[in-house]
N, C-alpha and C positions, 0 to 999 in steps of 0.2 A: 857772146866779147864785148869787153867794154872798150871803150875810147878815155886814151888819157892824151894832156897837153902839155909839153916841158917848155916854157918859156925862157932862154936865157940868151946872153949879149956877149960871151963866150962862147966859138965853138969847141973848142977839146972840153970844155968844163959841161959843154951840152953833151957830150959825144960821153961822158964820164957818166952821167945820170942815166941818160935813158939806159944805155948798159947794164948797169947796176939794177935800173929796175925791174928790166923784163927777167935778169935774174933772181931778182926776187920775188916778182909776184908769179913766175914760170914754179919756184918754191911750195906757193901757197896753193899749187894748183891753179891757177886763176887764169884766161887770157885777156891778156889787155894790149890794144894796137895803141901805137903812141904817133902824135905828129907832132912836130917837132918846129920850133921858132925860134928867130935871133933877134927878135924887140914885139913890144909890146905893141906896137903898130901894126904890126903884123899878122900878129896871134888876132887885135883885135879887130881884124877887118873880116875874118873868118867868123869870130865869134857874133858876129852884131848881125851876118847874114844867117842867125838863127843855128848854127851848127854847134848838135851839143855834146860838151866830155864831160864825161863819168867823174874825172877830178883833174884838176891843175895843177902842173908842179911852176911856179914863180917866183924868180928871182926876184929883189926888189930894187936892186941900185941898175937901173941902166938906162942910157941916153932918149932921148923924147920925149920918153913917160916912164916914168915909173911904175914898180908893179904892187903899189898901192894905188894908186890911180887908177889902175888895168883895174883892181879886184874892185875898186869902188864903181867903174861901170859895169861890170860882170856882174856886181849885184843888182842894179838898174834894171839888168835884164834876166839874170834869173838867182833870187835871192838866197835855195838853197845849194847851189853850185857847191863841191867841195873845191878848196883849194888850200893848198900846203906851200908855204913860204921858204924858198930854202936861203939863206944867208949868211956872211962868214960876219957879218956886225949884229951882235948879241943885242944892242944895245935899242936898234931897230923896232925890236918886237912889240916895244910900249906902245908903236904911231901905229901898228897893225891892229889894234885892237876894237878902232873905229869899225872896220871892213870886215871883222868877223872871220879871220882863218882855222880851216880845220886846223893845221898844225902848221909849226914854226920849226924850222929843222936849220940844224948849221950844217956849211957845205964844210966845214974839218972832221965832223964826225958823221956825214952822211948816212956810208956803207955800214958805219955799225948801226944807225937808226933803223936802219933797212926792216930787216926783222919785225921787231913790234911795231913800226910803223905799216906796211903793208897787212898786216895781220889785221892791224884797225879797219885800213880801209876797205878790206876784203868783208870784216864781220857788219860793218855799217852796210854796205853791200846787202846782204843777203839780210838786213833787217831792212832798208829800203824795198823790198822783193815784196815784202807785204802791206806796203801802202798801196793798191792798186786798187782799180773799179774793172769788176769783171761783168761785163752786157752780153745778154744773150739781144739778139736782135729778131721783133716781130716780123714774122713773114716769110724769113729766108733759115730762121733758125741758126745766123752764126751767132758765135763766139769772138769778142772784142775786150781786150786788155790796154785798160787806160791807168799809168802811176797818175796817182792822183795831185801829190809837188807838181806836177809837170802838165796839169790841166788848167790855165790861164782860166777861161770862162764859156760856159754854154750859152749857144742863143735858138730859140726857137726861131726855128722857118718854115708854118705847116703843119705838116704830119711829122716834120722830121723835125732834127737838131744837130746844129753844126757845133760840135766837141773841139775847139780851141785849143790845143795843145800848144806849147817851148818850141817846139819843131814841125807843126803842120795843122790841117784840121781835117777834122774826120766826116761825112754826112752820115747822122743815126736814124734809121726809122723809131722813132717812140717819141713822146709826148714829154715836156716839159713838167709839168706835174709830177712823171714816174719818178724822174730823177732827182726832185726837190726833197722827197723826204728821208733819199736812202742820201745823199751828198749833205745833208744839215747838219748830220753829226761828226762828220769834217769841215766843217766852218765853210761851208758855201752857202754865200748870202744872196739872198733873191732879191735887186735891187730893181727891177720891174719887172713885168709880166715876161719879158720875153728874154731876161738872164739871169745866170746863175752865177755867179764868182765866187773864183776860189780868193779868200781873205788872204795869203802866201804872197798873192800876187797883187793886191791894192795898196798903189802909192799914195792918193788925194782922195779924200772924200767933199766933193764940194755940193753947194744948196741944188744944183738941178742935174749933175756929173761925177763918174768916177774919174781917176786917170790910174788906169796900170799900167806897173812898174818898167813893160816896155813901151812905154809913151800912147796906147791905144786909149779911148776916150767912151762910156757908154754910157746909157741914160740913166738917171735914176730917178721911180716913180715919184709922182708929186707928192710932197709931203713926208715922205719916206726918211731923209737924211737924217735923222738926228735916230731915227729907229735903227736906221742899218750903221750909226758910229756907233750907239753904246755896244751891238755885236760886236762890230769888228773891236771895240776895244778889250772884249770878254774874247774873244778870242786870242790876245797879246799878252791878259794877264793870266789866262791857262798855258800859257806855250811862253 
């Protein structure tokens, strides 16, 4: 079951969007559950408590906080979130470029756009399923599957690794060195003997620490800051 959010300040339009999306995803034979919000403030309160949404449908013109600012704050926490702007004003599309939405849809042609939009979203979800890390835990033999884009960092803790995702933390019985080689090809950087970090979630790199997009600071090994910066730049030139 996928989770979606709709943020729209006009109740009648909100209901119309939700009902239309439910019908469209049913035709794609994809189960999607919807949460609805009448303000960007209400949505952000939920989202910033680390509630994950697979796609967010977002109005732009709203009181208190507009959709572009909402999306800017989404990007700080979850850079890869799928955001679809819905607006009746075409000229606003240019203002959305800085926050990199997945799509911009006009309210007047929303229903007509749905077949192509929902098909594209479900195809992207299918592609993203391949971006996973499957691990077998030593001792128990249990299998675990993690979405690579949602892993923030991994911390060595004696004989275990704490795998921190956008939603939760998972203690896994293994050594950090066992994960380092596997994850290097997915652009995880070893910034310290105790930390592997996902490049997708690095916000700043300082002399002795990095800051993640969720505000967490992690230590950088002495003398390795420049090397880490170069590897980080390589990630961005490739993607």
